[in-house]
DOKOL-779173 format. One record per atom (N, C-alpha, C, O, CB): residue number from 1; atom name; x, y, z. Coordinates in pm, whole numbers, always signed. Glycine has a CB too. Example, Ala and Ser with C-alpha at 12.3 -4.5 7.8 and 13.67 -1.06 7.14 Angstrom:
BEGIN
REC	1	N	+1319	-569	+780
REC	1	CA	+1230	-450	+780
REC	1	C	+1320	-330	+780
REC	1	O	+1424	-332	+846
REC	1	CB	+1131	-447	+905
REC	2	N	+1285	-225	+708
REC	2	CA	+1367	-106	+714
REC	2	C	+1290	+3	+787
REC	2	O	+1341	+114	+804
REC	2	CB	+1408	-60	+572
END
This chain:
BEGIN
REC	1	N	+10528	-4641	+13720
REC	1	CA	+10651	-4566	+13732
REC	1	C	+10616	-4421	+13767
REC	1	O	+10529	-4361	+13705
REC	1	CB	+10735	-4573	+13601
REC	2	N	+10683	-4366	+13866
REC	2	CA	+10661	-4227	+13906
REC	2	C	+10763	-4137	+13835
REC	2	O	+10876	-4178	+13808
REC	2	CB	+10672	-4210	+14060
REC	3	N	+10720	-4017	+13805
REC	3	CA	+10807	-3916	+13748
REC	3	C	+10826	-3807	+13851
REC	3	O	+10729	-3751	+13902
REC	3	CB	+10748	-3858	+13615
REC	4	N	+10950	-3777	+13884
REC	4	CA	+10984	-3677	+13984
REC	4	C	+11057	-3561	+13920
REC	4	O	+11123	-3577	+13817
REC	4	CB	+11070	-3738	+14095
REC	5	N	+11044	-3443	+13980
REC	5	CA	+11114	-3325	+13933
REC	5	C	+11190	-3267	+14052
REC	5	O	+11145	-3277	+14166
REC	5	CB	+11016	-3221	+13871
REC	6	N	+11303	-3206	+14025
REC	6	CA	+11386	-3143	+14130
REC	6	C	+11402	-2996	+14094
REC	6	O	+11437	-2962	+13981
REC	6	CB	+11526	-3215	+14144
REC	7	N	+11377	-2908	+14192
REC	7	CA	+11400	-2767	+14173
REC	7	C	+11495	-2718	+14282
REC	7	O	+11500	-2775	+14391
REC	7	CB	+11267	-2687	+14176
REC	8	N	+11570	-2613	+14251
REC	8	CA	+11662	-2556	+14346
REC	8	C	+11600	-2434	+14410
REC	8	O	+11542	-2350	+14341
REC	8	CB	+11794	-2521	+14278
REC	9	N	+11613	-2423	+14542
REC	9	CA	+11550	-2315	+14617
REC	9	C	+11652	-2256	+14712
REC	9	O	+11732	-2328	+14770
REC	9	CB	+11427	-2366	+14694
REC	10	N	+11650	-2124	+14729
REC	10	CA	+11734	-2054	+14824
REC	10	C	+11645	-1997	+14932
REC	10	O	+11535	-1948	+14905
REC	10	CB	+11817	-1942	+14756
REC	11	N	+11693	-2002	+15058
REC	11	CA	+11614	-1949	+15168
REC	11	C	+11707	-1896	+15277
REC	11	O	+11825	-1930	+15281
REC	11	CB	+11518	-2059	+15225
REC	12	N	+11651	-1812	+15366
REC	12	CA	+11731	-1756	+15474
REC	12	C	+11648	-1747	+15599
REC	12	O	+11525	-1751	+15595
REC	12	CB	+11786	-1618	+15437
REC	13	N	+11717	-1734	+15713
REC	13	CA	+11652	-1720	+15843
REC	13	C	+11748	-1654	+15940
REC	13	O	+11869	-1672	+15930
REC	13	CB	+11605	-1858	+15898
REC	14	N	+11694	-1579	+16032
REC	14	CA	+11777	-1520	+16137
REC	14	C	+11793	-1616	+16254
REC	14	O	+11872	-1590	+16346
REC	14	CB	+11716	-1388	+16186
REC	15	N	+11718	-1730	+16253
REC	15	CA	+11722	-1825	+16364
REC	15	C	+11822	-1939	+16347
REC	15	O	+11910	-1961	+16431
REC	15	CB	+11585	-1883	+16384
REC	16	N	+11808	-2013	+16232
REC	16	CA	+11893	-2133	+16214
REC	16	C	+11881	-2185	+16070
REC	16	O	+11795	-2143	+15993
REC	16	CB	+11851	-2246	+16316
REC	17	N	+11970	-2278	+16036
REC	17	CA	+11962	-2342	+15905
REC	17	C	+11836	-2428	+15895
REC	17	O	+11775	-2438	+15789
REC	17	CB	+12088	-2427	+15878
REC	18	N	+11799	-2489	+16006
REC	18	CA	+11677	-2569	+16008
REC	18	C	+11554	-2485	+15982
REC	18	O	+11463	-2526	+15910
REC	18	CB	+11662	-2640	+16139
REC	19	N	+11551	-2367	+16041
REC	19	CA	+11438	-2277	+16018
REC	19	C	+11437	-2229	+15872
REC	19	O	+11330	-2218	+15812
REC	19	CB	+11444	-2155	+16115
REC	20	N	+11552	-2200	+15816
REC	20	CA	+11558	-2159	+15675
REC	20	C	+11506	-2271	+15584
REC	20	O	+11438	-2244	+15485
REC	20	CB	+11705	-2122	+15636
REC	21	N	+11538	-2394	+15617
REC	21	CA	+11490	-2509	+15540
REC	21	C	+11340	-2521	+15550
REC	21	O	+11271	-2539	+15450
REC	21	CB	+11557	-2637	+15588
REC	22	N	+11289	-2512	+15673
REC	22	CA	+11143	-2523	+15695
REC	22	C	+11069	-2411	+15623
REC	22	O	+10962	-2433	+15567
REC	22	CB	+11111	-2520	+15845
REC	23	N	+11125	-2290	+15625
REC	23	CA	+11061	-2178	+15554
REC	23	C	+11057	-2202	+15404
REC	23	O	+10957	-2171	+15339
REC	23	CB	+11135	-2046	+15582
REC	24	N	+11163	-2258	+15350
REC	24	CA	+11168	-2287	+15206
REC	24	C	+11061	-2388	+15168
REC	24	O	+10990	-2370	+15069
REC	24	CB	+11307	-2339	+15166
REC	25	N	+11049	-2495	+15247
REC	25	CA	+10947	-2598	+15218
REC	25	C	+10808	-2541	+15231
REC	25	O	+10722	-2567	+15147
REC	25	CB	+10962	-2719	+15311
REC	26	N	+10785	-2464	+15334
REC	26	CA	+10652	-2405	+15357
REC	26	C	+10614	-2313	+15241
REC	26	O	+10502	-2319	+15190
REC	26	CB	+10649	-2327	+15491
REC	27	N	+10706	-2228	+15201
REC	27	CA	+10676	-2134	+15092
REC	27	C	+10658	-2206	+14958
REC	27	O	+10566	-2175	+14883
REC	27	CB	+10788	-2029	+15079
REC	28	N	+10746	-2302	+14927
REC	28	CA	+10735	-2376	+14803
REC	28	C	+10604	-2455	+14797
REC	28	O	+10546	-2471	+14690
REC	28	CB	+10854	-2470	+14786
REC	29	N	+10559	-2506	+14911
REC	29	CA	+10436	-2584	+14918
REC	29	C	+10312	-2506	+14877
REC	29	O	+10208	-2564	+14847
REC	29	CB	+10417	-2637	+15058
REC	30	N	+10322	-2375	+14876
REC	30	CA	+10209	-2292	+14834
REC	30	C	+10177	-2310	+14685
REC	30	O	+10062	-2297	+14644
REC	30	CB	+10238	-2145	+14863
REC	31	N	+10281	-2339	+14605
REC	31	CA	+10262	-2352	+14461
REC	31	C	+10305	-2489	+14405
REC	31	O	+10262	-2529	+14297
REC	31	CB	+10338	-2243	+14390
REC	32	N	+10391	-2560	+14480
REC	32	CA	+10439	-2688	+14433
REC	32	C	+10373	-2797	+14520
REC	32	O	+10385	-2797	+14643
REC	32	CB	+10598	-2696	+14441
REC	33	N	+10304	-2888	+14455
REC	33	CA	+10234	-2995	+14527
REC	33	C	+10318	-3122	+14525
REC	33	O	+10408	-3138	+14442
REC	33	CB	+10094	-3021	+14465
REC	34	N	+10288	-3211	+14616
REC	34	CA	+10351	-3345	+14623
REC	34	C	+10501	-3342	+14648
REC	34	O	+10575	-3423	+14592
REC	34	CB	+10325	-3419	+14494
REC	35	N	+10548	-3250	+14732
REC	35	CA	+10691	-3247	+14770
REC	35	C	+10718	-3373	+14849
REC	35	O	+10648	-3403	+14946
REC	35	CB	+10729	-3117	+14853
REC	36	N	+10821	-3448	+14808
REC	36	CA	+10853	-3574	+14874
REC	36	C	+10981	-3570	+14955
REC	36	O	+10997	-3647	+15049
REC	36	CB	+10862	-3682	+14772
REC	37	N	+11074	-3480	+14919
REC	37	CA	+11198	-3474	+14997
REC	37	C	+11268	-3340	+14973
REC	37	O	+11239	-3266	+14879
REC	37	CB	+11293	-3592	+14959
REC	38	N	+11362	-3314	+15062
REC	38	CA	+11444	-3194	+15052
REC	38	C	+11589	-3235	+15079
REC	38	O	+11616	-3311	+15172
REC	38	CB	+11397	-3083	+15152
REC	39	N	+11680	-3185	+14997
REC	39	CA	+11821	-3211	+15012
REC	39	C	+11893	-3080	+15029
REC	39	O	+11895	-2998	+14937
REC	39	CB	+11877	-3290	+14891
REC	40	N	+11954	-3057	+15146
REC	40	CA	+12027	-2934	+15169
REC	40	C	+12162	-2948	+15102
REC	40	O	+12246	-3027	+15145
REC	40	CB	+12043	-2904	+15321
REC	41	N	+12181	-2871	+14998
REC	41	CA	+12302	-2879	+14917
REC	41	C	+12416	-2796	+14977
REC	41	O	+12532	-2836	+14972
REC	41	CB	+12274	-2833	+14776
REC	42	N	+12379	-2680	+15032
REC	42	CA	+12484	-2588	+15080
REC	42	C	+12427	-2505	+15193
REC	42	O	+12309	-2469	+15192
REC	42	CB	+12536	-2497	+14965
REC	43	N	+12511	-2474	+15292
REC	43	CA	+12472	-2386	+15400
REC	43	C	+12577	-2276	+15415
REC	43	O	+12697	-2302	+15401
REC	43	CB	+12455	-2464	+15532
REC	44	N	+12531	-2156	+15443
REC	44	CA	+12624	-2045	+15467
REC	44	C	+12559	-1949	+15566
REC	44	O	+12442	-1964	+15601
REC	44	CB	+12662	-1972	+15332
REC	45	N	+12635	-1852	+15609
REC	45	CA	+12582	-1752	+15702
REC	45	C	+12651	-1620	+15679
REC	45	O	+12766	-1615	+15633
REC	45	CB	+12601	-1797	+15849
REC	46	N	+12581	-1513	+15710
REC	46	CA	+12644	-1382	+15707
REC	46	C	+12677	-1342	+15851
REC	46	O	+12608	-1380	+15945
REC	46	CB	+12550	-1276	+15638
REC	47	N	+12783	-1265	+15865
REC	47	CA	+12831	-1227	+16000
REC	47	C	+12838	-1075	+16006
REC	47	O	+12880	-1009	+15911
REC	47	CB	+12972	-1290	+16032
REC	48	N	+12795	-1021	+16119
REC	48	CA	+12805	-877	+16144
REC	48	C	+12847	-856	+16289
REC	48	O	+12787	-913	+16381
REC	48	CB	+12669	-804	+16113
REC	49	N	+12948	-776	+16308
REC	49	CA	+13000	-746	+16440
REC	49	C	+13032	-871	+16520
REC	49	O	+13006	-877	+16640
REC	49	CB	+12901	-661	+16516
REC	50	N	+13089	-970	+16455
REC	50	CA	+13132	-1092	+16522
REC	50	C	+13023	-1190	+16558
REC	50	O	+13047	-1286	+16631
REC	50	CB	+13204	-1057	+16644
REC	51	N	+12901	-1167	+16507
REC	51	CA	+12790	-1256	+16535
REC	51	C	+12720	-1296	+16405
REC	51	O	+12716	-1220	+16308
REC	51	CB	+12691	-1189	+16631
REC	52	N	+12666	-1418	+16405
REC	52	CA	+12591	-1463	+16287
REC	52	C	+12463	-1381	+16276
REC	52	O	+12381	-1376	+16368
REC	52	CB	+12557	-1617	+16296
REC	53	N	+12449	-1319	+16162
REC	53	CA	+12332	-1235	+16138
REC	53	C	+12220	-1310	+16065
REC	53	O	+12102	-1289	+16094
REC	53	CB	+12371	-1113	+16058
REC	54	N	+12258	-1396	+15971
REC	54	CA	+12159	-1465	+15889
REC	54	C	+12212	-1601	+15842
REC	54	O	+12326	-1613	+15798
REC	54	CB	+12121	-1379	+15769
REC	55	N	+12128	-1701	+15852
REC	55	CA	+12159	-1837	+15807
REC	55	C	+12099	-1852	+15668
REC	55	O	+11985	-1811	+15644
REC	55	CB	+12105	-1947	+15906
REC	56	N	+12174	-1912	+15577
REC	56	CA	+12126	-1931	+15440
REC	56	C	+12142	-2077	+15398
REC	56	O	+12239	-2144	+15433
REC	56	CB	+12204	-1838	+15341
REC	57	N	+12044	-2124	+15323
REC	57	CA	+12051	-2260	+15268
REC	57	C	+12020	-2258	+15119
REC	57	O	+11937	-2181	+15071
REC	57	CB	+11952	-2355	+15342
REC	58	N	+12090	-2344	+15049
REC	58	CA	+12063	-2372	+14909
REC	58	C	+12021	-2517	+14907
REC	58	O	+12101	-2606	+14939
REC	58	CB	+12189	-2342	+14813
REC	59	N	+11895	-2542	+14869
REC	59	CA	+11847	-2679	+14877
REC	59	C	+11775	-2723	+14749
REC	59	O	+11738	-2641	+14664
REC	59	CB	+11753	-2694	+14997
REC	60	N	+11757	-2852	+14739
REC	60	CA	+11688	-2909	+14626
REC	60	C	+11560	-2975	+14678
REC	60	O	+11565	-3058	+14770
REC	60	CB	+11778	-3009	+14549
REC	61	N	+11448	-2939	+14620
REC	61	CA	+11318	-2999	+14655
REC	61	C	+11279	-3096	+14545
REC	61	O	+11288	-3065	+14426
REC	61	CB	+11208	-2889	+14673
REC	62	N	+11236	-3214	+14587
REC	62	CA	+11189	-3315	+14493
REC	62	C	+11039	-3330	+14508
REC	62	O	+10988	-3340	+14620
REC	62	CB	+11259	-3451	+14515
REC	63	N	+10970	-3332	+14396
REC	63	CA	+10826	-3352	+14400
REC	63	C	+10779	-3441	+14286
REC	63	O	+10843	-3449	+14181
REC	63	CB	+10754	-3219	+14395
REC	64	N	+10667	-3508	+14309
REC	64	CA	+10616	-3602	+14214
REC	64	C	+10525	-3530	+14116
REC	64	O	+10435	-3457	+14158
REC	64	CB	+10542	-3716	+14283
REC	65	N	+10548	-3548	+13986
REC	65	CA	+10465	-3484	+13886
REC	65	C	+10371	-3586	+13815
REC	65	O	+10273	-3547	+13751
REC	65	CB	+10554	-3414	+13784
REC	66	N	+10404	-3715	+13828
REC	66	CA	+10323	-3817	+13763
REC	66	C	+10342	-3948	+13836
REC	66	O	+10453	-3983	+13876
REC	66	CB	+10360	-3832	+13613
REC	67	N	+10233	-4020	+13854
REC	67	CA	+10241	-4154	+13919
REC	67	C	+10254	-4263	+13819
REC	67	O	+10262	-4381	+13855
REC	67	CB	+10119	-4181	+14007
END
């Protein structure tokens, strides 16, 4: 039986929601090992002068802590 843990992570990007997600996984991978999946829970963006300035994601990362 595997034991999994889920943590919530916030990230942002000036490019896209996909880039914000990739940045979150890359950064979390520096300290969290065995990440198995990511679930994007929420997406939002900030707007300035009629243009999207920043993409934001609130996601859940799942990783294995025990096999």
